[in-house]
Backbone as JSON, one array per atom type, in Angstrom:
{
  "sequence": "XXXXXXXXXXXXXXXXXXXXXXXXXXXXXXXXXXXXXXXXXXXXXXXXXXXXXXXXXXXXXXXXXXXXXXXXXXXXXXXXXXXXX",
  "N": [[0.84, -1.1, -0.04], [0.57, 2.17, -0.78], [1.98, 5.31, 0.31], [0.21, 7.33, -0.25], [-2.23, 6.01, -0.51], [-2.53, 5.22, 2.22], [-2.86, 7.77, 3.52], [-5.21, 8.55, 2.29], [-6.98, 6.61, 3.31], [-6.89, 7.26, 6.0], [-8.74, 9.24, 6.16], [-11.1, 8.0, 6.74], [-11.11, 7.37, 9.37], [-12.78, 6.77, 12.31], [-15.29, 7.0, 11.23], [-18.61, 5.86, 10.43], [-19.34, 3.51, 8.28], [-21.2, 2.03, 5.53], [-20.82, -0.87, 3.69], [-21.73, -1.79, 0.62], [-22.06, -4.59, -1.23], [-21.97, -7.33, -3.41], [-20.19, -9.39, -3.7], [-18.56, -11.6, -1.75], [-15.71, -11.94, -1.33], [-14.57, -9.53, -2.15], [-15.8, -7.77, -0.4], [-14.86, -8.62, 2.17], [-12.14, -7.94, 1.89], [-12.31, -5.11, 1.51], [-13.6, -4.44, 3.97], [-11.61, -5.16, 5.7], [-9.54, -3.38, 5.11], [-10.74, -0.83, 5.61], [-11.41, -1.09, 8.32], [-8.81, -1.42, 9.42], [-8.03, 1.12, 8.9], [-9.35, 2.52, 10.74], [-12.03, 2.88, 10.59], [-15.51, 2.36, 11.26], [-17.22, -0.26, 10.34], [-20.33, -1.01, 9.04], [-22.28, -3.85, 8.33], [-21.32, -6.39, 5.99], [-23.71, -5.44, 3.44], [-26.3, -6.36, 1.17], [-28.67, -5.62, 0.19], [-31.32, -3.16, -0.27], [-32.99, -3.15, 1.77], [-31.59, -4.1, 3.98], [-29.71, -1.95, 4.17], [-31.54, 0.09, 4.87], [-32.35, -0.78, 7.39], [-29.93, -0.63, 8.84], [-29.41, 2.18, 8.65], [-31.6, 3.28, 10.04], [-31.01, 2.26, 12.5], [-28.95, 3.79, 13.48], [-26.54, 6.46, 13.27], [-25.04, 7.08, 10.19], [-22.13, 7.57, 8.34], [-21.49, 7.38, 5.72], [-21.47, 5.54, 2.57], [-20.09, 2.81, 0.82], [-20.36, 1.73, -2.31], [-20.55, -0.94, -4.39], [-19.96, -0.92, -7.92], [-21.1, -2.91, -9.4], [-23.42, -3.59, -8.22], [-26.87, -3.97, -8.63], [-28.64, -1.62, -10.7], [-31.05, -0.44, -9.97], [-31.16, -0.93, -7.2], [-28.88, 0.59, -6.44], [-29.65, 3.2, -7.17], [-31.8, 3.61, -5.44], [-30.61, 3.47, -3.01], [-28.83, 5.64, -3.16], [-30.69, 7.8, -3.3], [-31.85, 7.47, -0.84], [-29.63, 7.98, 0.83], [-29.05, 10.63, 0.13], [-31.28, 11.93, 0.97], [-30.86, 11.91, 3.61], [-28.87, 13.81, 4.16]],
  "CA": [[-0.01, -0.01, -0.06], [1.41, 3.44, -0.93], [1.78, 6.38, 1.28], [-0.97, 8.17, -0.63], [-3.36, 5.14, -0.05], [-2.56, 5.34, 3.63], [-3.31, 9.11, 3.71], [-6.63, 8.57, 1.97], [-7.69, 5.75, 4.23], [-7.01, 8.0, 7.24], [-10.01, 10.11, 6.15], [-12.28, 7.2, 7.18], [-10.93, 7.06, 10.78], [-13.89, 7.14, 13.21], [-16.5, 7.14, 10.39], [-19.4, 4.72, 10.31], [-19.66, 3.23, 6.8], [-21.85, 0.83, 5.03], [-20.31, -1.46, 2.45], [-22.77, -2.45, -0.18], [-21.3, -5.44, -2.06], [-22.5, -8.66, -3.61], [-19.15, -10.42, -3.79], [-17.97, -11.73, -0.4], [-14.27, -11.82, -1.2], [-14.23, -8.1, -2.19], [-16.33, -7.23, 0.84], [-13.87, -8.91, 3.18], [-10.94, -7.05, 1.68], [-12.69, -3.73, 1.77], [-13.86, -4.34, 5.36], [-10.32, -5.23, 6.42], [-8.73, -2.1, 4.93], [-11.35, 0.21, 6.28], [-11.24, -1.33, 9.76], [-7.48, -1.11, 9.74], [-7.86, 2.6, 8.89], [-10.0, 3.09, 11.89], [-13.46, 3.11, 10.3], [-16.52, 1.46, 11.82], [-17.93, -0.82, 9.16], [-21.61, -1.71, 9.2], [-22.56, -4.73, 7.2], [-21.63, -5.95, 4.69], [-25.01, -5.56, 3.12], [-26.48, -6.62, -0.23], [-30.02, -5.2, -0.2], [-31.7, -1.86, 0.25], [-33.77, -3.31, 3.08], [-30.58, -4.14, 4.96], [-29.32, -0.64, 4.34], [-32.57, 0.84, 5.64], [-32.31, -1.23, 8.85], [-28.7, -0.05, 9.45], [-29.63, 3.63, 8.66], [-32.57, 3.47, 11.1], [-30.42, 1.83, 13.76], [-27.96, 4.72, 13.97], [-25.89, 7.36, 12.37], [-24.15, 6.47, 9.15], [-21.42, 8.71, 7.74], [-21.4, 7.21, 4.28], [-21.53, 4.17, 1.99], [-19.14, 2.49, -0.37], [-21.18, 0.96, -3.15], [-19.96, -1.63, -5.55], [-20.65, -0.49, -9.1], [-21.73, -4.1, -9.93], [-24.69, -3.8, -7.51], [-27.89, -3.61, -9.67], [-28.88, -0.16, -10.88], [-32.28, -0.06, -9.2], [-30.78, -0.85, -5.85], [-27.94, 1.69, -6.25], [-30.4, 4.45, -7.23], [-32.67, 3.73, -4.24], [-29.73, 3.74, -1.93], [-28.42, 6.96, -3.37], [-31.77, 8.62, -2.95], [-31.97, 7.38, 0.62], [-28.59, 8.71, 1.53], [-29.22, 11.99, -0.2], [-32.3, 12.49, 1.84], [-30.36, 12.07, 5.03], [-27.89, 14.85, 4.14]],
  "C": [[0.89, 1.26, 0.01], [1.05, 4.44, 0.17], [0.46, 7.13, 1.03], [-2.25, 7.28, -0.18], [-3.63, 5.2, 1.42], [-3.25, 6.65, 4.05], [-4.92, 9.17, 3.44], [-7.51, 7.71, 2.94], [-7.81, 6.4, 5.63], [-8.26, 8.84, 7.34], [-11.18, 9.3, 6.69], [-12.18, 6.9, 8.7], [-12.15, 7.58, 11.6], [-15.18, 7.27, 12.51], [-17.23, 5.82, 10.42], [-19.79, 4.57, 8.83], [-20.44, 1.95, 6.55], [-21.14, 0.3, 3.77], [-21.35, -2.28, 1.73], [-22.04, -3.28, -1.32], [-21.97, -6.79, -2.2], [-21.47, -9.69, -3.73], [-18.39, -10.53, -2.5], [-16.51, -11.45, -0.25], [-13.94, -10.3, -1.26], [-14.73, -7.41, -0.88], [-15.42, -7.39, 1.97], [-12.61, -8.02, 3.05], [-11.26, -5.65, 1.93], [-12.89, -3.52, 3.3], [-12.54, -4.38, 6.18], [-9.58, -3.91, 6.29], [-9.36, -0.95, 5.62], [-11.28, 0.1, 7.81], [-9.76, -1.01, 10.17], [-7.23, 0.38, 9.72], [-8.6, 3.29, 9.97], [-11.5, 3.39, 11.7], [-14.3, 2.05, 11.08], [-17.35, 0.93, 10.69], [-19.14, -1.56, 9.54], [-21.88, -2.61, 8.0], [-21.54, -5.86, 7.09], [-23.22, -6.16, 4.39], [-25.19, -5.75, 1.63], [-27.88, -6.24, -0.7], [-30.37, -3.81, 0.38], [-32.42, -2.03, 1.6], [-32.74, -3.42, 4.16], [-29.94, -2.78, 5.22], [-30.19, 0.2, 5.17], [-32.52, 0.5, 7.07], [-31.08, -0.63, 9.5], [-28.86, 1.51, 9.61], [-30.56, 3.97, 9.91], [-32.02, 3.14, 12.46], [-29.42, 2.89, 14.31], [-27.39, 5.63, 12.93], [-25.04, 6.58, 11.37], [-23.45, 7.67, 8.44], [-21.36, 8.63, 6.23], [-21.48, 5.79, 3.88], [-20.57, 4.03, 0.83], [-20.06, 1.43, -1.11], [-20.45, 0.38, -4.3], [-20.68, -1.27, -6.85], [-21.37, -1.68, -9.77], [-23.05, -4.42, -9.25], [-25.77, -3.29, -8.57], [-28.25, -2.18, -9.56], [-30.05, 0.31, -10.06], [-31.9, 0.02, -7.74], [-29.78, 0.35, -5.51], [-28.68, 3.04, -6.3], [-31.21, 4.65, -5.99], [-31.83, 4.13, -3.09], [-29.17, 5.17, -2.03], [-29.46, 7.92, -2.99], [-31.92, 8.65, -1.4], [-30.94, 8.25, 1.33], [-28.59, 10.25, 1.33], [-30.23, 12.61, 0.67], [-31.9, 12.7, 3.22], [-29.4, 13.26, 5.1], [-28.49, 16.15, 4.61]]
}
């Protein structure tokens, strides 16, 4: 990991993030890097319903959404997070 990568990951320290991903191997790698950077990772989740449950349970600072997640789910999630801002 480069010094630049480490600096970018530090921005996640103390943030509560949702990882939306349908491929477990990528989810595990993302979770490990974010946790190592000091983030609090909720999930992983693979449905809008799971995201809604996590959002309703407490504050969420952001979401990392895999581009391979289906378009309808991604749009619903984006609208939900936008409404929280």
